[in-house]
ZADREN-327020 format. One line per field, with one value per residue: residue in three letters; x, y, z of N, C-alpha, C in turn; residue number from 1. Coordinates in steps of 0.2 Angstrom, whole numbers. Each point is the difference from the previous one (the first is absolute). Layout:
ZADREN-327020
aa: [ALA	...]
nu: [X	...]
nv: [Y	...]
nw: [Z	...]
cau: [X	...]
cav: [Y	...]
caw: [Z	...]
cu: [X	...]
cv: [Y	...]
cw: [Z	...]
i: [NUM	...]
***
This chain:
ZADREN-327020
aa: [UNK	UNK	UNK	UNK	UNK	UNK	UNK	UNK	UNK	UNK	UNK	UNK	UNK	UNK	UNK	UNK	UNK	UNK	UNK	UNK	UNK	UNK	UNK	UNK	UNK	UNK	UNK	UNK	UNK	UNK	UNK	UNK	UNK	UNK	UNK	UNK	UNK	UNK	UNK	UNK	UNK	UNK	UNK	UNK	UNK	UNK	UNK	UNK	UNK	UNK	UNK	UNK	UNK	UNK	UNK	UNK	UNK	UNK	UNK	UNK	UNK	UNK	UNK	UNK	UNK	UNK	UNK	UNK	UNK	UNK	UNK	UNK	UNK	UNK	UNK	UNK	UNK	UNK	UNK	UNK	UNK	UNK	UNK	UNK	UNK	UNK	UNK	UNK	UNK	UNK	UNK	UNK	UNK	UNK	UNK	UNK	UNK	UNK	UNK	UNK	UNK	UNK	UNK	UNK	UNK	UNK	UNK	UNK	UNK	UNK	UNK	UNK	UNK	UNK	UNK	UNK	UNK	UNK	UNK	UNK	UNK	UNK	UNK	UNK	UNK	UNK	UNK	UNK	UNK	UNK	UNK	UNK	UNK	UNK	UNK	UNK	UNK	UNK	UNK	UNK	UNK	UNK	UNK	UNK	UNK	UNK	UNK	UNK	UNK	UNK	UNK	UNK	UNK	UNK	UNK	UNK	UNK	UNK	UNK	UNK	UNK	UNK	UNK	UNK	UNK	UNK	UNK	UNK	UNK	UNK	UNK	UNK	UNK	UNK	UNK	UNK	UNK	UNK	UNK	UNK	UNK	UNK	UNK	UNK	UNK	UNK	UNK	UNK	UNK	UNK	UNK	UNK	UNK	UNK	UNK	UNK	UNK	UNK	UNK	UNK	UNK	UNK	UNK	UNK	UNK	UNK	UNK	UNK	UNK	UNK	UNK	UNK	UNK	UNK	UNK	UNK	UNK	UNK	UNK	UNK	UNK	UNK	UNK	UNK	UNK	UNK	UNK	UNK	UNK	UNK	UNK	UNK	UNK	UNK	UNK	UNK	UNK	UNK	UNK	UNK	UNK	UNK	UNK	UNK	UNK	UNK	UNK	UNK	UNK	UNK	UNK	UNK	UNK	UNK	UNK	UNK	UNK	UNK	UNK	UNK	UNK	UNK	UNK	UNK	UNK	UNK	UNK	UNK	UNK	UNK	UNK	UNK	UNK	UNK	UNK	UNK	UNK	UNK	UNK	UNK	UNK	UNK	UNK	UNK	UNK	UNK	UNK	UNK	UNK	UNK	UNK	UNK	UNK	UNK	UNK	UNK	UNK	UNK	UNK	UNK	UNK	UNK	UNK	UNK	UNK	UNK	UNK	UNK	UNK	UNK	UNK	UNK	UNK	UNK	UNK	UNK	UNK	UNK	UNK	UNK	UNK	UNK	UNK	UNK	UNK	UNK	UNK	UNK	UNK	UNK	UNK	UNK	UNK	UNK	UNK	UNK	UNK	UNK	UNK	UNK	UNK	UNK	UNK	UNK	UNK	UNK	UNK	UNK	UNK	UNK	UNK	UNK	UNK	UNK	UNK	UNK	UNK	UNK	UNK	UNK	UNK	UNK	UNK	UNK	UNK	UNK	UNK	UNK	UNK	UNK	UNK	UNK	UNK	UNK	UNK	UNK	UNK	UNK	UNK	UNK	UNK	UNK	UNK	UNK	UNK	UNK	UNK	UNK	UNK	UNK	UNK	UNK	UNK	UNK	UNK	UNK	UNK	UNK	UNK	UNK	UNK	UNK	UNK	UNK	UNK	UNK	UNK	UNK	UNK	UNK	UNK	UNK	UNK	UNK]
nu: [168	3	6	-2	-3	6	4	-4	0	6	0	-4	4	5	-3	-2	6	3	-4	0	6	0	-5	3	5	-3	-2	6	3	-5	1	7	-1	-4	5	4	-5	3	-5	2	-2	0	3	-5	-1	0	4	3	-6	2	-6	-1	-4	-7	-1	1	2	5	2	-3	-1	4	-4	3	5	-3	6	0	4	1	1	-1	5	-4	5	-2	3	-5	2	5	-5	-3	7	-1	3	-5	5	1	-4	-6	-2	-2	-6	2	-5	2	4	0	6	-3	2	-3	-5	0	-6	-1	-6	4	-4	0	0	-4	2	-5	5	1	1	5	2	-6	2	-4	5	-4	4	1	-1	-3	3	-4	-7	-2	-3	0	-3	1	6	-3	0	4	3	-1	-5	5	-2	3	3	-1	-3	6	2	-2	4	1	2	3	4	-5	-3	6	1	-6	2	6	-3	-4	5	3	-5	0	6	2	-6	4	1	0	6	-1	-5	3	6	-4	-2	6	2	-6	1	7	-4	-3	0	-7	0	-5	3	6	-3	-3	7	2	-6	0	7	-2	5	2	1	-6	4	-4	1	1	-3	7	-3	-3	-3	4	-3	6	1	4	7	1	-5	3	6	-4	-2	-5	5	-4	2	5	-5	0	4	-6	0	7	0	1	7	1	-2	-5	4	2	6	1	6	4	-3	-4	0	-5	-1	-2	0	-3	3	-7	2	5	-1	2	1	0	5	-2	6	-1	5	-5	-3	5	3	-6	0	-2	4	-5	0	-4	-6	-4	-4	-2	-6	-1	-1	5	0	-5	1	4	5	2	6	5	5	-1	-1	6	-3	6	-3	2	-7	2	-6	0	6	-3	1	1	-5	2	-6	2	-5	-3	-1	2	2	4	1	6	-4	2	5	-3	-2	6	-1	7	0	6	0	3	6	0	1	5	-1	3	-6	-1	-4	-3	-4	4	-1	5	-3	6	-3	7	-2	0	-4	2	-4	7	-3	2	1	0	3	0	4	0	-2	5	-4	1	-4	-5	-4	-6	-3	-6	-1	4	6	3	3	5	0	3	-5	-1	-2	6	-1	-1	-5	-1	-6	0	4	-6	-2	6	-2	4	6	0	0	-4	-1	5	3	3]
nv: [135	-6	3	6	-3	-4	5	3	-5	-1	7	0	-5	3	6	-3	-3	6	4	-5	0	7	0	-5	3	6	-3	-3	6	3	-4	1	7	-2	-4	6	3	-5	-3	0	-6	2	-4	3	-6	-1	5	-6	-1	0	3	-2	-3	2	-1	-6	2	-4	4	6	1	5	5	-1	5	5	-1	7	-3	7	0	-6	-4	-5	-2	6	6	1	-6	3	5	-2	0	5	-4	-3	-3	4	-1	3	-1	6	2	2	0	6	0	5	-1	0	6	-3	2	-6	0	-4	-3	-4	-5	-2	-6	-1	-2	-1	0	-5	3	-4	6	0	-6	-4	-3	-5	0	-7	1	-5	-6	-3	-2	1	3	6	0	7	-1	-1	6	-1	6	-3	5	2	1	5	-5	-2	-5	-2	-2	-6	1	-7	2	-6	2	3	-6	-3	5	-1	-7	2	3	-5	-5	5	1	-7	-2	5	3	0	-6	7	-1	-6	3	6	-4	-4	5	3	-6	0	7	-2	-5	6	-1	2	6	0	-4	4	6	-3	-2	7	2	-4	2	0	-5	3	-6	3	3	5	0	7	3	1	-1	5	-5	-3	-5	-1	-6	-4	2	-4	3	5	-3	-2	6	-4	0	-5	2	2	-2	-4	5	3	-6	2	-6	1	-1	5	-6	-1	0	5	-3	5	2	1	6	-5	3	2	7	3	5	0	5	1	3	-4	3	-4	6	-6	4	-2	1	1	-4	2	-1	-5	4	0	-6	4	-1	1	-3	5	-3	0	-3	-4	-2	-6	2	5	0	3	-4	5	-4	5	-2	-4	0	-5	-4	-1	-6	-3	-5	-3	1	-6	0	6	-1	0	7	-1	4	2	0	2	-4	5	-6	3	5	-2	-5	-1	-4	-5	2	6	1	3	7	0	6	0	6	-1	1	6	-3	4	0	-4	1	-7	-1	-4	2	5	-3	-3	-5	-1	-3	0	1	7	0	5	2	1	5	-4	5	-5	-1	-5	2	-7	4	-3	0	5	-3	5	5	-3	4	-3	3	2	0	0	4	-5	-4	2	4	5	6	0	-6	-4	-3	-6	3	-5	-2	-2	5	2	-5	-5	0	-1	-6	4	2	3	2	6]
nw: [-507	-2	1	-2	-5	-1	1	-4	-4	1	0	-5	-2	1	-2	-5	0	1	-4	-4	1	-1	-5	-3	2	-2	-5	-1	2	-4	-5	1	0	-6	-3	1	-2	3	0	6	1	6	5	4	1	-6	1	2	1	-6	-2	-7	4	1	6	3	6	-3	4	0	-6	2	-2	-5	2	-4	-3	-1	-4	1	-7	3	-1	-1	-4	-1	3	-4	-1	2	2	-6	-1	5	4	2	2	-6	-5	1	-6	0	-2	6	4	2	5	5	4	6	1	5	4	2	2	5	0	4	-3	6	-2	5	6	4	4	4	6	-2	-1	-1	-3	4	3	0	6	2	6	-1	1	-5	1	-6	5	-2	-6	0	-3	-6	-3	-6	2	6	1	4	6	2	4	-7	3	0	6	3	5	-1	6	1	-4	-4	1	-1	-5	-2	1	-2	-5	-1	0	-4	-3	0	-1	-5	3	6	-4	0	1	3	4	1	2	5	2	0	3	3	1	1	3	1	7	-1	2	-4	-4	2	-1	-5	-2	1	-3	-5	0	-6	-1	-6	-3	0	-5	0	-7	1	-5	-1	-6	-3	-4	-4	2	1	-3	4	-1	6	2	-2	2	6	-2	-2	-5	0	7	-3	-5	5	0	-1	-3	0	1	6	-1	5	4	3	5	-4	1	4	-3	5	-1	-1	-6	2	0	-6	3	-5	2	0	6	-1	-6	-5	-4	-4	-3	-6	-1	-6	-3	-5	6	1	-5	-2	3	5	5	4	-6	-1	2	-5	5	-5	2	-1	6	-1	-7	3	4	2	1	4	-3	3	-4	3	-5	-3	-2	1	3	-6	-1	0	4	2	2	6	3	7	1	7	2	5	1	3	1	6	-4	-4	5	-2	-4	3	-4	2	-6	-2	-1	-1	1	-3	2	-5	2	-2	-6	-1	-6	-3	-3	-1	-5	4	-4	1	6	-1	3	0	5	1	-6	0	-6	-4	-4	-1	-2	-6	-3	-4	6	4	6	1	5	3	5	4	4	2	4	1	-4	1	-5	4	-3	6	-4	2	-6	-5	1	-4	2	-3	2	-6	3	-2	-2	-4	5	2	-3	3	4	-3	4	7	-3	-4	6	-2	5	-1]
cau: [-7	-2	3	-4	-6	1	1	-6	-5	3	-1	-7	-2	3	-4	-6	1	1	-7	-3	3	-2	-7	-1	3	-5	-6	2	1	-6	-3	3	-2	-7	1	3	-6	-3	-4	2	-4	4	-4	3	3	6	2	4	-5	-1	-3	-2	-7	-3	-1	1	7	0	2	-5	-6	-3	0	6	0	3	6	2	7	0	7	5	-1	-2	6	4	0	-6	-4	5	-3	-4	4	3	-3	-6	2	4	-4	-6	-2	-7	-3	-4	-1	5	-1	6	0	-2	4	-5	-1	-6	-2	-6	-2	0	-5	3	-5	2	-5	1	3	1	6	2	3	-5	-3	2	0	-3	4	-1	6	1	-2	-7	-4	-5	-6	-5	2	-5	1	1	2	5	-3	-6	2	-1	1	4	-3	-4	3	1	1	2	6	1	7	1	6	-3	-4	5	1	-6	-1	5	-2	-6	4	4	-5	-4	5	6	-3	5	6	-3	5	0	-7	0	3	-4	-6	3	1	-6	-1	4	-3	-5	-6	-1	-1	-6	0	3	-5	-5	3	1	-6	-3	5	-1	4	-4	5	-2	0	-3	5	-4	3	3	-2	-5	3	-2	4	4	4	8	3	0	-7	-2	4	-3	-7	-1	0	-6	-5	3	-5	-5	3	-5	-3	5	1	6	3	0	-7	-1	3	7	5	4	6	1	2	-2	-5	-7	-3	3	-6	1	-4	-2	0	6	1	4	-2	6	-1	5	3	3	7	1	-2	3	4	-5	-3	4	-3	-3	-4	-7	-3	-7	-2	-8	-1	-5	-6	-2	5	0	2	7	4	7	5	7	3	4	6	1	4	6	0	-5	-4	2	-6	-3	5	-2	2	-6	1	-5	-3	-3	-7	-3	-7	-5	-5	-1	-4	1	1	7	0	-3	4	1	3	4	2	6	2	7	4	2	6	3	4	-1	-5	-4	-6	2	-1	6	5	0	5	3	4	3	1	-5	2	-5	2	2	-1	7	-1	-6	-2	1	5	-1	5	-1	-1	-1	-6	0	-6	-5	-5	-5	2	7	6	6	6	6	6	-2	-3	-1	-6	1	-1	-7	0	-6	-5	-2	6	-1	-2	6	3	-3	1	5	6	3	2	6	2	7]
cav: [0	-6	-1	4	-3	-6	2	3	-5	-3	4	-1	-7	0	4	-5	-6	3	2	-6	-3	4	0	-7	0	3	-4	-6	3	1	-7	-3	3	-2	-7	0	2	-6	-2	-5	-2	-3	-2	4	-4	-4	5	-4	-2	5	-3	6	0	0	-7	-1	-3	-7	-2	2	1	6	3	4	7	3	5	2	2	5	2	-4	-7	-4	-3	5	1	3	-5	-3	0	-6	-6	0	-5	2	1	5	6	-1	5	1	6	-1	6	1	4	2	0	6	2	3	-2	-4	-3	-4	-3	-7	-4	-6	-5	-3	-4	1	-6	0	3	-5	3	1	-6	-3	-8	-3	-6	-2	1	-6	-6	-2	-3	4	-3	2	6	4	2	-6	1	5	7	1	6	0	6	0	-3	-6	-7	-4	-8	-2	-4	-4	-1	-3	4	5	-2	0	7	3	-3	3	7	0	-2	5	5	-3	-2	4	6	5	0	3	0	-6	0	4	-4	-5	4	2	-6	-1	5	-2	-6	2	2	8	2	-2	-7	-1	2	-5	-5	2	-1	-7	-5	-6	0	-2	-1	3	8	3	5	5	3	6	6	-2	-1	-6	-6	-4	-5	1	-2	-7	-1	2	-4	-6	0	-3	6	0	4	7	5	1	2	2	-5	-5	-2	1	-6	-2	-1	-2	-6	0	2	5	1	6	5	-2	5	-4	4	6	5	6	6	4	7	3	-4	3	0	-2	2	-3	5	-2	2	6	5	-1	5	6	-1	1	0	6	3	0	-5	0	-7	-1	-7	-3	1	7	2	7	2	-1	0	3	-4	1	-6	-1	-4	-2	-6	0	-7	0	-6	-4	-2	5	5	7	1	1	5	0	6	-2	3	-1	-3	1	5	-1	-6	-3	-7	-3	-3	4	3	7	3	6	5	4	5	0	6	2	-3	3	-5	-1	-5	-2	-5	-7	-3	1	-4	-7	-3	-6	-3	5	6	4	4	4	0	7	2	2	0	-3	-6	0	-5	-2	3	-1	5	-2	3	1	-2	1	4	-1	-3	3	-3	5	-1	2	0	-3	5	7	3	2	-6	-2	-7	-3	1	-7	-4	-7	0	-1	-6	-6	-5	3	-3	4	6	1	7	1]
caw: [1	2	7	5	1	4	7	2	1	6	6	1	2	7	4	0	5	6	2	1	6	6	1	3	7	4	0	4	7	2	1	6	6	1	3	7	5	0	6	4	6	5	6	5	5	-3	-6	-5	-5	-5	-5	-4	-1	6	3	7	3	1	7	5	-3	0	-6	-2	0	-6	0	-7	0	-6	-4	2	-1	6	4	3	7	3	4	5	6	-1	0	6	4	4	7	0	-2	-2	-5	0	3	6	4	4	6	3	7	3	6	4	7	1	6	-1	6	-1	3	3	3	7	4	8	3	7	2	4	6	5	2	7	1	6	1	6	4	4	-3	1	-5	-2	3	-4	-5	-1	-7	-4	-7	-1	-2	4	3	7	3	6	6	-1	2	-7	2	6	0	6	2	7	3	3	6	5	2	3	7	4	2	5	6	2	3	6	6	1	-3	1	-4	-6	-6	-3	-3	-6	-6	-3	-4	-6	-4	-3	-5	-6	-3	-5	4	1	7	2	2	6	6	1	3	7	4	0	2	-4	-6	-6	-5	-7	-1	-6	-3	-3	-5	2	-4	-5	-6	-4	1	-6	3	-1	-7	-1	-1	-7	-5	0	-3	-6	-5	-4	4	0	-2	5	6	5	3	0	7	3	1	7	2	7	2	-2	5	-2	5	3	-4	-6	-3	-2	-5	-2	0	-5	2	-6	1	-4	-6	-5	-7	-3	-7	-5	-4	-6	0	-3	5	6	2	2	6	5	7	2	-6	1	-4	1	-1	0	1	-4	3	-2	-4	0	7	0	6	-1	4	-3	-1	6	-1	-7	0	-5	-4	-6	0	-6	-4	-5	-2	2	7	4	5	5	3	7	1	6	-2	5	-2	-7	-1	-7	0	-3	-7	-4	-5	1	-5	2	-4	2	-5	-1	-1	-7	-2	-6	-4	-7	0	-6	1	1	-7	-4	3	-1	5	-3	5	4	-3	-3	-6	-4	-7	-1	-6	-3	-7	-3	4	7	2	7	5	7	4	7	2	7	2	-4	3	-4	-7	-2	2	0	-4	3	-4	-7	-4	3	-3	-7	-4	-2	0	-2	5	3	-2	-1	-7	-4	1	-2	5	4	-2	-6	2	3	1	1]
cu: [-3	2	-4	-7	0	1	-7	-5	3	-1	-8	-2	3	-5	-7	1	1	-7	-4	2	-2	-7	-1	3	-5	-6	1	0	-7	-4	3	-3	-7	0	2	-5	-4	-4	3	-4	4	-5	3	3	6	2	4	-5	-2	-3	-2	-7	-3	-1	1	7	0	2	-5	-7	-3	0	6	-2	3	5	1	7	1	7	6	-1	-2	6	4	0	-7	-4	5	-4	-5	3	3	-5	-5	3	5	-4	-6	-3	-8	-3	-4	-1	6	-2	7	-1	-2	4	-5	0	-7	-1	-7	-3	-1	-5	3	-6	2	-6	1	2	1	7	4	4	-5	-3	3	-1	-3	3	-2	6	1	-2	-7	-3	-6	-7	-7	2	-7	0	2	2	5	-4	-7	2	-2	1	4	-3	-5	3	1	2	1	6	0	7	1	6	-3	-4	5	2	-5	-1	6	-2	-6	3	3	-5	-4	4	5	-2	5	6	-2	5	-1	-7	0	4	-4	-6	3	1	-6	-2	4	-2	-6	-7	0	-1	-7	0	4	-4	-5	3	1	-7	-2	5	-1	4	-4	5	-1	0	-2	5	-4	4	3	-2	-5	4	-3	4	3	4	7	2	-1	-7	-2	3	-4	-7	0	-1	-7	-5	2	-5	-6	3	-4	-3	5	1	7	3	0	-7	0	3	8	4	4	6	0	3	-2	-5	-6	-3	5	-6	2	-4	-2	-1	6	1	5	-3	6	-2	6	3	4	7	1	-1	4	4	-4	-3	5	-4	-3	-4	-7	-3	-8	-3	-8	-1	-5	-7	-3	6	1	2	7	3	6	4	7	3	5	7	0	4	5	0	-5	-4	1	-6	-3	6	-1	3	-7	1	-6	-3	-3	-7	-3	-7	-5	-6	-2	-5	1	0	7	-2	-4	5	1	3	4	2	5	2	8	3	1	7	2	4	-2	-5	-2	-6	2	-1	6	6	-1	5	2	4	3	1	-7	2	-5	3	1	-1	7	-2	-7	-3	1	5	-1	5	-1	-1	0	-6	0	-7	-6	-6	-6	2	7	5	6	6	6	6	-2	-2	-1	-6	1	-1	-7	0	-7	-5	-3	6	-2	-2	7	3	-4	0	6	7	4	4	7	2	7	1]
cv: [-6	-2	4	-3	-6	2	3	-6	-4	3	0	-7	0	3	-4	-5	3	1	-7	-3	3	-1	-7	-1	3	-4	-6	2	1	-7	-3	3	-2	-7	0	2	-6	-1	-6	-2	-4	-1	5	-4	-4	4	-4	-2	6	-3	6	0	-1	-8	0	-3	-7	-2	1	0	7	3	4	7	2	5	2	3	4	1	-4	-7	-4	-2	6	1	2	-6	-3	-1	-6	-6	-2	-6	3	2	6	7	-2	5	0	7	-2	7	1	5	2	0	7	1	4	-3	-4	-2	-4	-3	-7	-4	-6	-5	-2	-4	1	-7	1	3	-5	3	1	-6	-2	-7	-1	-7	-2	1	-6	-6	-2	-2	5	-4	2	6	4	4	-6	1	6	6	1	6	0	7	0	-2	-5	-6	-4	-7	-1	-5	-4	-1	-2	5	7	-1	0	6	3	-3	3	7	0	-2	6	6	-2	-1	4	7	6	1	3	0	-6	-1	4	-3	-5	3	2	-6	-2	4	-2	-6	2	2	7	2	-2	-7	-2	2	-5	-6	1	-1	-7	-5	-7	0	-3	-1	2	7	2	5	4	4	7	6	-2	-1	-6	-6	-3	-5	2	-3	-8	-2	1	-5	-7	0	-2	6	1	4	7	5	0	2	2	-6	-6	-2	1	-7	-2	0	-3	-7	0	3	6	1	8	5	-2	5	-4	4	6	5	6	6	4	7	4	-5	3	0	-1	1	-2	6	-3	3	7	6	0	6	6	-1	1	-1	6	4	0	-5	1	-7	0	-8	-2	1	7	3	8	3	-2	1	3	-3	2	-7	-2	-5	-2	-6	1	-6	0	-7	-4	-2	5	6	7	0	2	6	-1	6	-2	4	-1	-3	0	4	-2	-7	-3	-7	-3	-3	4	4	7	3	6	5	4	5	1	7	2	-2	3	-5	0	-6	-2	-4	-7	-4	1	-5	-8	-4	-7	-4	5	7	3	4	4	0	8	2	3	0	-2	-6	1	-5	-1	3	-2	6	-3	4	1	-3	1	4	0	-3	3	-4	5	-3	2	1	-3	5	7	3	2	-6	-1	-7	-3	0	-7	-5	-7	-1	-2	-6	-6	-5	4	-3	4	6	0	7	0	4]
cw: [2	7	5	1	5	7	4	2	6	6	2	3	8	5	1	5	7	4	2	6	7	2	3	7	5	1	5	7	3	2	7	6	2	4	7	5	1	7	4	6	5	6	6	6	-3	-7	-5	-5	-5	-7	-5	-1	7	2	7	1	0	7	5	-3	0	-7	-2	-1	-7	2	-7	0	-6	-2	3	-2	7	4	3	7	3	4	5	6	0	1	7	4	5	7	0	-2	-3	-4	0	3	6	3	5	6	2	7	3	6	4	7	1	7	-1	6	-1	3	2	2	6	3	7	3	7	1	4	7	6	2	7	0	7	1	7	5	5	-4	2	-6	-2	2	-5	-4	-1	-7	-4	-7	0	-3	3	4	8	3	6	6	-1	1	-7	1	7	0	7	2	7	3	3	6	6	3	4	7	4	2	6	7	4	3	6	6	1	-3	1	-4	-7	-6	-3	-4	-7	-6	-3	-4	-7	-5	-3	-6	-6	-3	-4	4	0	7	2	2	6	6	1	4	8	4	0	3	-3	-6	-6	-5	-7	1	-6	-3	-4	-6	3	-4	-5	-7	-4	1	-6	3	-1	-6	-1	-1	-8	-5	0	-3	-7	-5	-4	4	0	-2	5	7	5	4	2	8	3	1	7	2	7	1	-2	6	-2	5	2	-6	-8	-3	-2	-5	-1	-1	-5	1	-7	1	-4	-6	-5	-6	-4	-8	-4	-4	-6	0	-3	4	6	3	2	7	6	7	2	-5	1	-5	1	-2	0	0	-6	3	-2	-3	0	7	1	8	-1	5	-3	-1	6	-1	-8	0	-5	-4	-5	1	-6	-4	-5	-1	3	7	3	5	5	2	7	1	7	-2	5	-2	-8	-1	-7	1	-2	-7	-5	-5	1	-6	3	-5	2	-5	0	0	-8	-1	-7	-4	-8	-1	-7	2	0	-7	-4	2	-2	5	-3	6	4	-3	-2	-5	-2	-8	-2	-8	-3	-8	-2	4	7	2	8	5	7	5	8	3	8	2	-5	4	-5	-7	-2	4	0	-3	4	-4	-7	-5	3	-3	-7	-4	-1	0	-2	6	3	-2	-2	-8	-5	1	-2	5	4	-1	-5	3	3	1	2	6]
i: [1	2	3	4	5	6	7	8	9	10	11	12	13	14	15	16	17	18	19	20	21	22	23	24	25	26	27	28	29	30	31	32	33	34	35	36	37	38	39	40	41	42	43	44	45	46	47	48	49	50	51	52	53	54	55	56	57	58	59	60	61	62	63	64	65	66	67	68	69	70	71	72	73	74	75	76	77	78	79	80	81	82	83	84	85	86	87	88	89	90	91	92	93	94	95	96	97	98	99	100	101	102	103	104	105	106	107	108	109	110	111	112	113	114	115	116	117	118	119	120	121	122	123	124	125	126	127	128	129	130	131	132	133	134	135	136	137	138	139	140	141	142	143	144	145	146	147	148	149	150	151	152	153	154	155	156	157	158	159	160	161	162	163	164	165	166	167	168	169	170	171	172	173	174	175	176	177	178	179	180	181	182	183	184	185	186	187	188	189	190	191	192	193	194	195	196	197	198	199	200	201	202	203	204	205	206	207	208	209	210	211	212	213	214	215	216	217	218	219	220	221	222	223	224	225	226	227	228	229	230	231	232	233	234	235	236	237	238	239	240	241	242	243	244	245	246	247	248	249	250	251	252	253	254	255	256	257	258	259	260	261	262	263	264	265	266	267	268	269	270	271	272	273	274	275	276	277	278	279	280	281	282	283	284	285	286	287	288	289	290	291	292	293	294	295	296	297	298	299	300	301	302	303	304	305	306	307	308	309	310	311	312	313	314	315	316	317	318	319	320	321	322	323	324	325	326	327	328	329	330	331	332	333	334	335	336	337	338	339	340	341	342	343	344	345	346	347	348	349	350	351	352	353	354	355	356	357	358	359	360	361	362	363	364	365	366	367	368	369	370	371	372	373	374	375	376	377	378	379	380	381	382	383	384	385	386	387	388	389	390	391	392	393	394	395	396	397	398	399	400	401	402	403	404	405	406	407	408	409	410	411	412	413	414]
***
């Protein structure tokens, strides 16, 4: 009986100890789970910064973002993404977008200006040695008409040829071949038919010959004249004196003036690099001027320059305009409108793209964060960029890539 009581009490004691241990372990586990549901604060730009309470990032000063890690220890695998470097993975909740497979077209607005057509310019040169006796034009960019007297030239050599011609027509009138050759020589020296006929009638040699404008246009100095002009006077080109003046000696075939024809002008437009591939020769273009922005001139692109302008990193196109009817002032500002052909491709908005020197990247959505991914781009149309390689329409990317970077030096792509 005593042994039976002893064993019964022992069994009861063991059961009590077992139940006590069980309930204690359950309570401890519940407490651990509660402890494991810990609030963690980290920086979106610097996920290596982890704090157990709210505050600011000690590196960039941004407000720390709360991260709740449920049913796992803080040191567990759940914060592996947070511990990844910023150049590899960025944790955060950002707006996303997807590339669009569609066809786009647009009308490009090109700024331009009216300029002289150098191909329609004409040089005025002396055909015989002599001295400028009198000038009838005195300023650069002075307008002259065809047949207008522009200067008188004194030439002893010309006087000698005139005397020979007078001698022939007076003493050897039957020698028509020699007279014709002498007359042709006077024409080559710059005398007009009217001046030669007057010489035949008066039979008086004149060492001074008047030079007339061969065409209508604007007077411009030669290149040597332009180089000798005081740079401080460049802004007053309409009143700039010509460097050649009365009393200057000229050599045979020396260019005195360059006449710029205003009947034929160029419309020169700047094209940014993004639109270079969309602009072609013979493509239609609508042109408006600053005089009347609602009136358009229909023309076509005549020439596309292949050389990049180093000043503003643009290419230029030319449109040849008949200014005889348009009457456009030189230097007036233009606006050109070119409608591009429809282009099919994969497109994203420009704000999703980040340019880092020679590379262009987007932030590809992966799990709970974003990974920098290098892409190749094509043309730009309005607010969209064509994607050639790197992502597809099935991918999700950050809508604004600049929100995900602290500095371009942090970004590395594979």
